LOPA-959227 format. One line per field, with one value per residue (C-alpha): residue in one letter; x, y, z. Coordinates in pm, 1 decimal, decimal comma, padded with zeros to 6 digits. Example, Ala and Ser with C-alpha at 12.3 -4.5 7.8 and 13.67 -1.06 7.14 Angstrom:
2
type [A | S] .
c1 [01230,0 | 01367,0] .
c2 [-00450,0 | -00106,0] .
c3 [00780,0 | 00714,0] .
***
This chain:
86
type [M | I | N | T | E | Y | S | P | L | S | M | L | S | Q | S | V | L | K | N | R | P | I | I | I | F | I | R | N | N | R | K | L | L | G | Y | L | R | A | Y | D | K | H | L | N | L | I | L | E | N | V | K | E | L | R | T | S | F | N | I | K | Q | K | V | N | Y | R | E | R | F | F | S | K | L | I | L | R | G | D | S | V | I | L | V | I | P | V] .
c1 [07302,9 | 07254,8 | 06906,5 | 06918,1 | 06606,0 | 06803,5 | 07156,0 | 07341,5 | 07331,2 | 06950,1 | 06942,5 | 07140,4 | 06906,1 | 06605,6 | 06773,4 | 06829,1 | 06479,5 | 06290,6 | 06516,3 | 06584,6 | 06889,7 | 07164,7 | 07431,7 | 07779,8 | 08055,8 | 08395,5 | 08757,7 | 08905,1 | 08596,0 | 08378,6 | 08015,4 | 07826,9 | 07454,8 | 07316,5 | 07120,9 | 07261,9 | 07239,9 | 07453,1 | 07687,7 | 07883,0 | 07995,4 | 08306,9 | 08083,5 | 08200,9 | 07917,6 | 07783,9 | 07603,8 | 07411,5 | 07328,0 | 07586,4 | 07661,1 | 07994,2 | 08006,1 | 08349,3 | 08428,9 | 08771,1 | 08929,1 | 09171,4 | 09445,7 | 09203,9 | 08982,6 | 08716,9 | 08502,8 | 08486,9 | 08213,5 | 08255,2 | 08020,5 | 08072,0 | 07826,6 | 07884,1 | 07629,4 | 07782,7 | 08037,8 | 08204,7 | 08321,3 | 08570,3 | 08445,3 | 08751,3 | 08692,2 | 08339,4 | 08301,9 | 07924,7 | 07610,4 | 07280,1 | 06950,8 | 06755,4] .
c2 [-09689,8 | -09889,9 | -09993,1 | -09890,3 | -10089,7 | -10415,3 | -10300,0 | -10401,8 | -10040,4 | -10034,6 | -10197,0 | -09901,8 | -09657,0 | -09823,6 | -09806,3 | -09432,6 | -09358,8 | -09573,3 | -09477,5 | -09840,1 | -09950,7 | -10160,0 | -10389,8 | -10351,1 | -10604,6 | -10435,1 | -10538,4 | -10648,6 | -10841,8 | -10535,5 | -10476,8 | -10149,0 | -10103,3 | -09768,4 | -09557,1 | -09490,2 | -09127,8 | -09128,0 | -09347,7 | -09347,0 | -09601,2 | -09686,6 | -09782,4 | -09489,5 | -09450,5 | -09172,9 | -09319,0 | -09178,7 | -09323,8 | -09597,6 | -09869,4 | -10046,4 | -10404,2 | -10556,7 | -10916,3 | -11016,0 | -11312,4 | -11300,8 | -11546,7 | -11783,0 | -11797,5 | -11595,3 | -11385,2 | -11011,7 | -10793,5 | -10418,2 | -10149,4 | -09788,2 | -09527,6 | -09265,8 | -08997,9 | -08953,8 | -09166,2 | -09161,6 | -09508,5 | -09564,7 | -09817,8 | -10042,7 | -10153,3 | -10278,9 | -10657,5 | -10710,5 | -10494,0 | -10635,0 | -10440,8 | -10490,4] .
c3 [-07401,7 | -07081,9 | -06975,8 | -06608,2 | -06525,8 | -06553,9 | -06475,9 | -06158,6 | -06044,0 | -06057,9 | -05714,6 | -05579,6 | -05751,5 | -05589,1 | -05247,7 | -05290,4 | -05421,5 | -05169,5 | -04875,2 | -04783,0 | -04582,8 | -04736,7 | -04596,4 | -04742,8 | -04688,4 | -04709,7 | -04664,6 | -04330,6 | -04221,7 | -04172,9 | -04254,2 | -04287,8 | -04238,2 | -04348,4 | -04592,3 | -04936,6 | -05050,3 | -05367,9 | -05573,0 | -05897,0 | -06156,4 | -05951,6 | -05656,8 | -05445,1 | -05194,1 | -04975,4 | -04674,1 | -04377,1 | -04035,1 | -04075,9 | -03823,3 | -03872,3 | -03746,0 | -03700,3 | -03609,1 | -03476,3 | -03303,7 | -03011,9 | -02917,4 | -02740,7 | -03054,6 | -02877,8 | -03112,2 | -03045,6 | -03192,9 | -03214,0 | -03339,6 | -03439,9 | -03562,6 | -03833,4 | -03917,4 | -04266,9 | -04448,0 | -04789,3 | -04891,6 | -05171,0 | -05424,2 | -05435,4 | -05072,9 | -05147,0 | -05171,4 | -05161,5 | -05143,5 | -05016,0 | -04998,1 | -04675,4] .
***
């Protein structure tokens, strides 16, 4: 039996219970900032009030920042790189 108090998923449980936002780094140089509502052992996430932040570079090496908003989002776990509580 896993002691959930000290497991890596306990941070996600605390984010759900305390309604705190999290930052998620995903593939293709994208970041998500939102509220976690549910998750599973594969790190599939259900998020609400999500802001996607995307960074890209053009030919002249100028940095472009883009933002999108999603009221609800289901994220597949294999695209998650890093999760940080805010």
